[in-house]
C-alpha positions, -999 to 999 in steps of 0.1 A, spaced: -8 -161 142 -36 -134 138 -58 -137 108 -58 -107 84 -95 -99 89 -88 -93 126 -59 -69 118 -82 -48 95 -111 -50 120 -131 -70 96 -130 -40 70 -126 -48 33 -124 -13 19 -100 14 27 -114 48 43 -100 67 11 -99 57 -24 -67 39 -30 -57 27 -66 -34 -4 -68 -9 17 -88 -7 44 -62 28 49 -50 35 47 -12 66 60 7 74 60 43 68 93 61 96 87 86 132 73 81 130 58 116 117 23 122 83 19 137 85 5 173 68 -24 189 37 -3 197 28 -7 160 14 -40 146 37 -62 126 21 -54 93 25 -17 98 62 -21 105 67 -43 75 49 -18 52 69 10 66 102 -8 61 92 -17 24 82 18 17 117 32 25 118 28 -13 87 40 -31 64 11 -39 31 6 -55 1 -8 -34 0 -37 -57 39 -43 -50 33 -41 -12 6 -65 -14 26 -90 -34 58 -85 -13 40 -92 19 18 -119 5 -13 -104 17 -45 -97 -3 -48 -65 -21 -78 -55 -1 -60 -60 31 -30 -39 19 -53 -11 7 -71 -9 42 -37 -11 61 -20 16 39 -51 39 41 -50 36 79 -13 43 79 -18 73 57 -44 87 81 -20 82 111 8 100 90 30 69 88 31 68 50 27 91 22 4 81 -8 11 96 -42 -22 91 -61 -18 86 -100 -32 113 -122 -60 102 -146 -85 118 -167 -120 108 -178 -106 84 -204 -90 63 -176 -53 57 -168 -26 66 -191 -12 38 -212 23 44 -202 14 40 -165 -4 7 -173 27 -6 -192 49 2 -161 23 -16 -138 25 -46 -161 62 -46 -162 64 -45 -126 40 -73 -121 61 -94 -145 93 -87 -124 74 -100 -93 
């Protein structure tokens, strides 16, 4: 078993800003082959349905920081698409926060 810090190369922050409520979808309908690490394959499979970063973290049982790093890396490789939430200077929309809370309760 490989420790998660080894999978991320010891990195704790993604290369791009990635909110926990950002939605992620797979960029391909094909399954990733064995040339990709297990975590990439699992994320890709989960993201055939659009999922939030927080949801991916919870479903895979990995820390949110690790999920952010992996998803950011996958986005830069063109394996997933990240749909960033819109927010203004006041912060996230109340409806969005309620949807996130509802999703967390379902987990």
